[in-house]
N, C-alpha and C positions, 0 to 999 in steps of 0.2 A: 372947580378951581383950575385955572389954566397953568401952563408951564411957566409963563412969565410971572404970574402971581406967586407960584411956588418958589421960583428962584429969588424973588425979592424977600420972601419970608425966611427961607432956609439958607440961601446963598448957594452959589454954583459949586463951591468946593464941598459943602456939606452933602449935596445931592450926589456928587461924584463919589465921595467916601461911602455913602450909604449903598450906592449901586455896586461898588467894589466889594463891600462886605456881603451884600446879598449874593453876588456872583460867587464869592468864595464859599459861602454856606451851601448854596445849591450845588456847586461843583463837588464839595465834600460829600454831600448826601448821595450824589450820583456815583462818586468813586467808591464809597462804602457799599452801596448797593451792588455795583459791578463786581467788586472784590468778593462780596459774600456769594454772589452767583457763581463766580469762578471756583471758589473754595467748595461750594456744595457740589458742583459738577466734578471736581477733582476727587471728592470723597465717595462719590457714587460707586465707582468700580470696586472700592474696598468693601463697601457694604455688600455688594453682590458676591464678591469673593468670600467674604466671611460667611454668608448664608450657604454658599456651596460647600465650604469646608465643614460647617456644622452638619449639613445633610450627609456628607461623606463619613463624618465621625459616627453618626447614628447608624449608617449602613455597616461600618466596620464593627461596631459593637454587636450588631445582629450577627454578622459573620463569625465573630469570635465565639458567640454562643453556639452557633451551628458547628464550628470546628471542635469545640469542647465536647459536644454531644457525640460527634463522629469519633473522636479519640476514645471516649469511654466505650463506645460500641466496638471499636477495633481492639481495645484492650481485652474485652470479654471474648471476642473471637479468637484472639491469640491464646488465651487461657484454654478455650475449648479445643483449639488445634493441638496444643501441647498434650492434653489428655488423650485425644484421639491417636496421636503418634505414639504415646506411651503404651496405650492399649495394643496398637498394632505391633509394636516391638515385642511386647510380652507374648502375643500370639505367634509371631515369627519364631521367637526363642522356643516356645513350647512345640511348635511344629517341627523344628529341627531335631531336637533331642528328646521330646516327650516329657521333659522335666519342667521345672519352674512353675509348678502349680501354685505355689505360694505367691509368686509374683503376679500371677493372673488374679488370685484372690485379692491381693493388695490393690491392684489396679482397678478391679471391679468395685471395691469399697470406695476408692477415690472418685470414681465416676459417679457412683450413687450419691456420695456426699455433695459432689458438685451439682448434680441435677436437683437434689433436694434444696440446696441453698440458693439456687439460681432464681 
């Protein structure tokens, strides 16, 4: 079918209206596609950032576990150091005046109990 035959069947005005509608529809499709591409590109850095934050959270949780274990170990070391200092003080007192045998016995019992319960 030629253009002349088409214009006689539909009319020039109908063809122009159809072309305009087709242009608008195709333009709308292109605009929506372009907008979706822009939105996807805009959201991409947020996805990368969220992934990094999640990885950092996992690492921090691991470090919290390590710090808790270190704190428990340091608390035990503090308790041991207190007993050692108490024993040393009892020995110094005994060395100065020869007395405080009872204190030495008490400290010995505390150290034995600590070592048994450790």
